[in-house]
C-alpha positions as CSV (number, residue, x, y, z in Angstrom):
1,M,-21.2,43.9,6.7
2,A,-21.7,43.5,10.5
3,D,-20.5,40.1,11.7
4,R,-23.4,38.8,13.8
5,A,-24.1,35.1,14.2
6,D,-27.6,35.6,15.5
7,W,-30.4,38.2,15.4
8,P,-30.9,40.4,18.5
9,A,-33.8,39.2,20.7
10,P,-37.1,40.5,19.3
11,A,-39.0,43.1,21.2
12,S,-41.8,41.7,23.3
13,P,-44.9,41.1,21.2
14,A,-48.3,42.3,22.1
15,D,-51.0,40.4,23.9
16,P,-53.0,38.3,23.7
17,A,-51.7,34.8,22.8
18,A,-53.0,34.9,19.3
19,A,-51.0,38.1,18.7
20,M,-47.9,36.6,20.2
21,F,-48.2,33.6,17.8
22,A,-48.8,35.9,14.9
23,T,-45.7,38.0,15.7
24,Q,-43.6,34.8,15.9
25,T,-45.0,33.9,12.5
26,I,-44.0,37.3,11.2
27,D,-40.5,36.7,12.4
28,A,-40.4,33.5,10.3
29,V,-41.8,35.3,7.3
30,A,-39.2,38.1,7.8
31,T,-36.3,35.6,7.8
32,A,-37.7,33.9,4.7
33,Y,-38.0,37.3,3.1
34,V,-34.3,38.1,3.8
35,L,-33.2,34.8,2.2
36,L,-35.6,35.4,-0.7
37,S,-34.1,38.9,-1.3
38,L,-30.5,37.6,-1.1
39,E,-31.3,34.9,-3.6
40,I,-33.0,37.4,-6.0
41,G,-29.8,39.4,-5.7
42,T,-27.8,36.5,-7.2
43,H,-29.9,36.8,-10.4
44,E,-29.5,40.6,-10.7
45,K,-26.5,42.6,-9.9
46,G,-27.3,45.7,-7.9
47,Y,-30.7,44.4,-6.6
48,I,-29.4,44.3,-3.1
49,D,-28.4,47.8,-2.0
50,A,-27.3,46.8,1.5
51,Y,-27.1,43.7,3.7
52,Y,-25.6,43.4,7.2
53,G,-27.4,40.4,8.6
54,P,-25.9,37.0,9.5
55,P,-23.3,36.0,7.0
56,S,-24.7,32.5,7.0
57,L,-27.8,33.6,5.2
58,L,-25.8,35.3,2.5
59,D,-23.5,32.3,2.2
60,A,-26.6,30.0,1.8
61,A,-28.1,32.3,-0.8
62,I,-25.0,32.4,-2.9
63,A,-24.2,28.7,-2.5
64,S,-27.5,27.4,-3.8
65,P,-29.9,30.1,-5.1
66,R,-33.3,28.9,-6.3
67,D,-34.3,29.7,-9.9
68,K,-36.5,32.7,-10.6
69,A,-39.7,30.7,-10.9
70,A,-39.2,29.1,-7.5
71,L,-38.5,32.5,-6.0
72,L,-41.6,34.0,-7.5
73,A,-43.7,31.2,-6.0
74,T,-42.1,31.8,-2.6
75,A,-42.8,35.6,-2.8
76,R,-46.5,34.8,-3.4
77,Q,-46.6,32.2,-0.7
78,L,-45.1,34.6,1.9
79,M,-47.6,37.3,0.9
80,A,-50.5,34.9,1.4
81,K,-49.1,33.9,4.8
82,L,-49.0,37.6,5.8
83,D,-52.6,38.1,4.6
84,G,-53.6,35.3,7.0
85,I,-51.6,36.8,9.9
86,A,-52.6,40.4,9.6
87,P,-56.2,40.1,11.2
88,D,-54.7,38.7,14.4
89,L,-52.3,41.6,15.0
90,S,-53.4,44.1,17.7
91,D,-50.2,46.1,18.2
92,P,-50.2,49.1,15.7
93,I,-46.5,48.9,15.2
94,E,-46.8,45.2,14.3
95,K,-49.5,46.0,11.8
96,R,-47.2,48.5,10.2
97,R,-44.5,45.9,10.2
98,S,-46.7,43.4,8.4
99,A,-47.8,46.0,5.9
100,F,-44.2,46.9,5.2
101,L,-43.2,43.2,4.6
102,R,-46.3,42.8,2.3
103,A,-45.3,45.8,0.2
104,Q,-41.7,44.6,0.0
105,L,-42.8,41.2,-1.2
106,R,-45.0,42.6,-3.8
107,A,-42.1,44.6,-5.2
108,A,-40.0,41.4,-5.2
109,E,-42.7,39.6,-7.1
110,T,-42.8,42.4,-9.6
111,R,-39.0,42.6,-10.1
112,L,-38.9,38.8,-10.6
113,M,-41.6,39.1,-13.3
114,M,-39.6,41.9,-14.9
115,M,-36.4,39.8,-14.9
116,D,-38.3,37.2,-16.9
117,G,-39.4,39.7,-19.5
118,T,-42.7,41.1,-18.2
119,R,-43.1,44.8,-19.0
120,F,-45.5,47.0,-17.1
121,P,-46.6,50.5,-18.2
122,F,-44.4,53.1,-16.4
123,A,-47.0,54.2,-13.9
124,E,-47.9,50.6,-13.0
125,E,-44.3,49.5,-12.7
126,A,-43.6,52.5,-10.3
127,E,-46.6,51.7,-8.2
128,R,-45.8,47.9,-7.9
129,L,-42.2,48.5,-7.1
130,F,-42.2,51.7,-5.1
131,G,-45.8,52.1,-3.7
132,V,-46.8,55.2,-5.6
133,R,-48.6,55.7,-8.9
134,P,-47.1,58.9,-10.3
135,D,-49.3,61.7,-11.6
136,L,-47.2,63.3,-14.3
137,K,-47.5,66.7,-15.9
138,P,-47.3,67.3,-19.6
139,L,-44.0,68.8,-20.7
140,A,-45.7,71.9,-22.0
141,S,-46.6,72.8,-18.4
142,Y,-42.9,73.5,-17.8
143,D,-42.6,76.1,-20.6
144,A,-43.5,79.0,-18.3
145,Q,-40.7,78.0,-15.9
146,L,-38.3,77.9,-18.8
147,A,-39.3,81.4,-19.7
148,A,-38.7,82.5,-16.1
149,I,-35.2,81.0,-16.3
150,D,-34.6,82.6,-19.6
151,A,-35.0,86.0,-17.9
152,L,-32.4,85.1,-15.3
153,V,-29.8,84.1,-17.9
154,P,-30.3,86.4,-20.9
155,G,-28.1,86.4,-23.9
156,P,-27.7,84.8,-27.4
157,G,-27.9,81.1,-28.1
158,D,-30.2,78.4,-26.8
159,L,-31.2,78.5,-23.1
160,A,-29.6,75.2,-22.1
161,T,-26.2,76.4,-23.5
162,R,-26.5,79.7,-21.6
163,V,-27.4,78.0,-18.4
164,E,-24.6,75.5,-18.7
165,A,-22.0,78.2,-19.4
166,Y,-23.2,80.3,-16.4
167,L,-23.1,77.3,-14.0
168,D,-19.7,76.2,-15.3
169,R,-18.3,79.3,-13.5
170,F,-19.0,77.4,-10.3
171,T,-17.2,74.2,-11.1
172,I,-15.0,72.8,-8.3
173,P,-11.4,72.2,-9.5
174,K,-10.6,68.5,-9.2
175,E,-7.7,69.1,-6.9
176,R,-10.0,70.8,-4.4
177,L,-12.8,68.3,-4.4
178,Q,-11.7,66.5,-1.3
179,K,-11.4,69.7,0.8
180,V,-14.7,71.1,-0.4
181,F,-16.6,67.8,0.2
182,D,-15.0,67.2,3.6
183,A,-16.1,70.6,4.7
184,A,-19.6,70.3,3.2
185,I,-20.3,66.9,4.8
186,A,-18.9,68.1,8.1
187,R,-21.5,70.9,8.1
188,C,-24.3,68.6,7.1
189,R,-23.4,66.3,10.0
190,G,-23.1,69.2,12.5
191,R,-26.5,70.6,11.6
192,T,-28.1,67.1,11.8
193,A,-26.4,66.1,15.1
194,T,-27.9,69.1,16.8
195,H,-31.3,67.4,16.4
196,V,-30.6,63.7,16.0
197,A,-28.5,61.5,18.2
198,M,-25.8,59.6,16.3
199,P,-24.9,56.0,17.1
200,E,-21.5,55.8,18.8
201,G,-18.6,55.1,16.5
202,E,-20.5,55.9,13.3
203,S,-18.4,56.7,10.3
204,F,-18.1,56.8,6.5
205,D,-15.4,56.7,3.8
206,L,-15.6,59.2,0.9
207,Q,-14.4,58.0,-2.5
208,F,-14.3,59.7,-5.9
209,V,-15.1,57.3,-8.7
210,T,-15.8,57.3,-12.5
211,G,-17.9,55.3,-15.0
212,K,-21.3,55.6,-13.3
213,S,-24.7,56.7,-14.4
214,W,-25.4,58.4,-11.1
215,S,-23.7,61.4,-9.4
216,G,-23.5,60.0,-5.9
217,Y,-24.1,56.7,-4.1
218,N,-24.2,55.5,-0.5
219,Y,-23.1,51.9,0.1
220,Y,-24.2,51.1,3.7
221,Q,-21.9,48.5,5.2
222,G,-23.7,47.9,8.6
223,G,-22.1,48.6,11.9
224,Y,-23.0,52.3,11.4
225,H,-20.5,52.6,8.5
226,S,-21.0,53.8,4.9
227,I,-19.0,54.2,1.8
228,I,-20.0,57.4,0.0
229,Q,-19.0,57.6,-3.6
230,V,-19.0,60.7,-5.8
231,N,-18.9,60.3,-9.6
232,T,-16.4,62.6,-11.3
233,D,-17.2,61.7,-14.9
234,L,-18.5,65.2,-15.4
235,P,-17.3,68.4,-13.8
236,I,-18.8,68.8,-10.3
237,R,-20.3,72.1,-9.5
238,L,-20.3,73.7,-6.1
239,S,-24.0,73.2,-5.5
240,R,-23.4,69.4,-5.5
241,A,-21.3,69.6,-2.4
242,L,-24.1,70.3,0.1
243,D,-26.6,68.4,-2.1
244,L,-24.5,65.1,-1.9
245,G,-23.3,65.7,1.6
246,C,-26.8,65.8,2.9
247,H,-28.4,63.4,0.5
248,E,-25.8,60.6,0.8
249,G,-24.7,61.4,4.3
250,Y,-26.6,63.5,6.9
251,P,-29.6,63.6,7.3
252,G,-29.9,61.4,4.2
253,H,-28.9,57.8,3.4
254,H,-26.2,57.3,6.0
255,L,-28.4,58.5,8.8
256,L,-31.5,56.6,7.6
257,N,-29.6,53.3,7.4
258,M,-28.0,53.9,10.8
259,K,-31.3,54.6,12.4
260,I,-32.8,51.5,10.8
261,E,-30.0,49.3,12.1
262,E,-30.1,50.9,15.5
263,Q,-33.8,51.0,16.1
264,L,-35.4,48.3,14.0
265,V,-32.7,45.6,13.5
266,K,-30.9,45.9,16.8
267,G,-33.7,47.6,18.9
268,R,-36.6,45.4,17.8
269,G,-34.9,42.4,16.3
270,W,-36.6,42.7,12.9
271,A,-34.6,40.7,10.5
272,E,-36.2,42.2,7.4
273,Y,-34.6,45.5,7.8
274,S,-31.1,44.0,7.6
275,V,-31.6,43.8,3.8
276,Y,-32.4,46.6,1.4
277,P,-33.6,45.6,-2.0
278,L,-33.2,48.6,-4.3
279,Y,-36.4,48.0,-6.2
280,S,-38.8,48.4,-3.3
281,P,-40.9,51.0,-1.4
282,Q,-37.9,51.5,0.9
283,S,-36.3,53.4,-1.9
284,L,-39.1,56.1,-2.1
285,I,-38.6,56.7,1.6
286,A,-34.8,56.7,1.3
287,E,-34.6,59.0,-1.7
288,G,-37.5,61.2,-0.4
289,T,-35.9,61.8,3.0
290,A,-32.5,62.3,1.5
291,N,-33.7,64.9,-0.9
292,Y,-35.8,66.7,1.7
293,G,-32.9,66.5,4.1
294,I,-31.0,69.1,2.1
295,D,-33.5,71.8,2.9
296,L,-34.1,70.4,6.4
297,A,-30.4,70.8,7.3
298,F,-30.0,74.2,5.4
299,P,-33.2,76.2,5.6
300,D,-33.7,79.7,4.3
301,R,-30.4,81.7,3.9
302,T,-28.2,79.1,5.6
303,R,-27.4,77.3,2.4
304,P,-26.3,80.3,0.3
305,D,-24.4,81.7,3.2
306,T,-22.5,78.5,3.8
307,E,-21.7,78.1,0.1
308,R,-20.6,81.8,-0.2
309,D,-18.7,82.1,3.0
310,V,-17.2,78.6,3.5
311,L,-17.3,76.4,0.4
312,M,-16.5,78.9,-2.4
313,P,-13.3,80.1,-0.7
314,L,-12.2,76.5,-0.3
315,A,-13.0,75.8,-4.0
316,E,-11.2,79.1,-5.0
317,I,-14.4,80.2,-6.7
318,A,-15.1,83.9,-6.7
319,P,-18.4,84.4,-4.9
320,P,-21.1,86.1,-7.0
321,S,-22.0,89.7,-6.3
322,D,-25.7,89.0,-6.1
323,D,-28.1,86.1,-5.5
324,R,-28.8,85.2,-9.2
325,Y,-26.8,81.9,-8.8
326,W,-29.1,80.7,-6.1
327,Q,-32.2,82.0,-7.8
328,L,-31.3,80.0,-10.8
329,L,-30.7,76.8,-8.8
330,D,-34.1,77.2,-7.2
331,A,-35.8,77.9,-10.5
332,M,-34.2,74.9,-12.1
333,K,-35.5,72.6,-9.3
334,L,-39.0,73.4,-10.4
335,L,-38.2,71.6,-13.7
336,Q,-37.4,68.3,-12.1
337,G,-40.8,66.8,-12.7
338,A,-40.1,67.0,-16.5
339,R,-37.5,64.2,-16.0
340,L,-40.3,61.9,-14.9
341,T,-42.5,62.7,-17.9
342,I,-39.6,62.2,-20.3
343,A,-38.8,58.8,-18.6
344,Q,-42.4,57.7,-18.8
345,Q,-42.6,58.6,-22.5
346,Y,-39.3,56.9,-23.2
347,L,-39.9,53.7,-21.2
348,D,-43.4,53.3,-22.6
349,G,-42.1,53.6,-26.1
350,Q,-43.8,56.9,-27.0
351,I,-40.5,58.5,-27.9
352,D,-37.1,57.1,-28.9
353,R,-33.8,57.6,-27.2
354,P,-32.5,60.6,-29.3
355,T,-35.8,62.3,-28.6
356,A,-35.4,61.6,-24.9
357,L,-32.0,63.1,-25.0
358,A,-33.2,66.2,-26.8
359,L,-36.1,66.7,-24.4
360,T,-33.8,66.3,-21.5
361,Q,-31.5,69.0,-22.8
362,K,-34.5,71.3,-23.4
363,Y,-36.4,70.8,-20.2
364,L,-33.7,70.1,-17.7
365,L,-31.3,72.6,-19.3
366,F,-28.5,70.0,-19.5
367,S,-25.5,69.8,-21.8
368,P,-25.5,66.8,-24.2
369,Q,-23.1,65.0,-21.8
370,R,-25.3,65.5,-18.8
371,A,-28.4,64.6,-20.8
372,E,-26.6,61.3,-21.8
373,Q,-25.9,60.5,-18.1
374,S,-29.5,61.2,-17.2
375,V,-31.0,59.0,-19.9
376,T,-28.5,56.3,-19.2
377,F,-29.7,56.3,-15.6
378,T,-33.2,55.8,-16.8
379,D,-32.0,53.0,-19.1
380,Q,-30.5,51.3,-16.0
381,Y,-32.9,52.1,-13.2
382,R,-36.2,52.7,-15.1
383,S,-39.1,53.9,-12.9
384,Y,-36.7,54.4,-10.0
385,V,-36.5,58.0,-11.1
386,I,-39.8,58.7,-9.4
387,N,-38.3,58.3,-5.9
388,Y,-36.4,61.6,-5.9
389,G,-38.9,64.3,-6.8
390,I,-42.2,62.5,-5.8
391,G,-40.5,61.1,-2.7
392,E,-39.3,64.5,-1.6
393,E,-42.8,66.0,-2.2
394,M,-44.4,63.4,-0.1
395,V,-41.9,63.6,2.8
396,R,-42.1,67.4,2.7
397,A,-45.9,67.4,2.8
398,F,-46.0,64.9,5.8
399,I,-43.3,66.7,7.8
400,E,-44.5,70.3,7.2
401,R,-48.3,69.6,7.5
402,G,-49.8,72.2,9.8
403,N,-46.8,74.6,9.8
404,P,-44.8,73.0,12.7
405,D,-41.8,74.6,14.4
406,R,-38.3,73.4,13.7
407,D,-38.2,71.0,16.7
408,E,-41.4,69.3,15.5
409,I,-40.1,69.1,11.9
410,W,-37.0,67.2,13.1
411,R,-39.2,65.0,15.4
412,R,-41.3,64.0,12.4
413,M,-38.2,63.3,10.3
414,A,-37.0,61.0,13.1
415,L,-40.3,59.2,13.0
416,I,-39.8,58.3,9.3
417,L,-36.2,57.3,9.9
418,G,-36.9,55.0,12.9
419,E,-40.2,53.4,12.3
420,P,-41.6,51.0,9.6
421,T,-42.7,53.6,7.0
422,L,-44.4,53.0,3.7
423,P,-45.2,55.7,1.1
424,A,-48.9,55.4,2.1
425,D,-48.0,56.2,5.7
426,L,-46.9,59.7,4.5
427,L,-50.5,60.5,3.6
428,A,-51.7,60.1,7.2
429,P,-51.3,63.0,9.7
430,P,-48.1,62.8,11.9
431,E,-48.7,61.3,15.4
């Protein structure tokens, strides 16, 4: 957490005087929102993903948090105040700031209701928390893709077992994880730094952990520093090195959080961006850009070439003689939407947990152990699962609209990283 006693001076608000007053009022709402978020965090472990604002606000939240009913009332009062301010805003960036705060507050309202036992249907929960109502495909629509994968991995036994056995050939030995991940993250950073300026002194610590429902996590500390954790409960395959290096690091979560701190918190003095509630529209932007960042940093043949020529030798894995390994990984990615359909059916009570596990094994081609980890994640994070696949699709569609060149693609990525961006903003043409 960065040790700052006061906020940086806000950027000059737009004219006329009414807009200036409105902006000052937004600053007050923003500070109230930060305190509200921190107090909600005292009622739910993991609600606050990152905070690096004034320690005094965090101390106040911990010392005397309001009860959930009072916090719910405050969230609604702040939304009403924003609704009254919005018509007076003339600066487009301030309008976007107001819309962002409004969406974050609606998510806070929803999460507080859920903490007190309210249950929304999966699609409504996702929309209220993350700003997108998912349009899910029936599981049968993935059967053709399973047939295509069956042709890539022929042989006796069920398909999931065959796929697991094939991919297990590409497991990184535990004693070589550090070397492989260090090299992978260094290449993710190098490719990103060619296009995006890094804040001076930025850094991260890499840790290998156990006992988690996720495979990787970025804990942003403020001051351009992150802790990146990789879960070793299950054997880690080579494909995860660049996946997690880009997703958790560059141009994923680490870069996104640094740019938010650099451009919005320090650059504009916007207090609201110093806190990141996990259950909010911020997460769809964060997970979507992090997932898209993998292909952004390693387009076309650069990923298989890097894995074959650099990472496999470090892992002491014999490179395959053909491209079937990478063809299989690409084919399996097309099954990711099935995870959302299974989560929706499970959380809406249409199927029980054993059925969710069985369907996860069948449609995601997971071992029983990996299926258990996947469903446990859904148990813990619920509709959060939409942020990965749907977020990536929305970010990709926004950035690649009109077939731009590589420089323009990176410019558009920077727009998302450094401006107040909601999921709805990704539906508009890039400026």
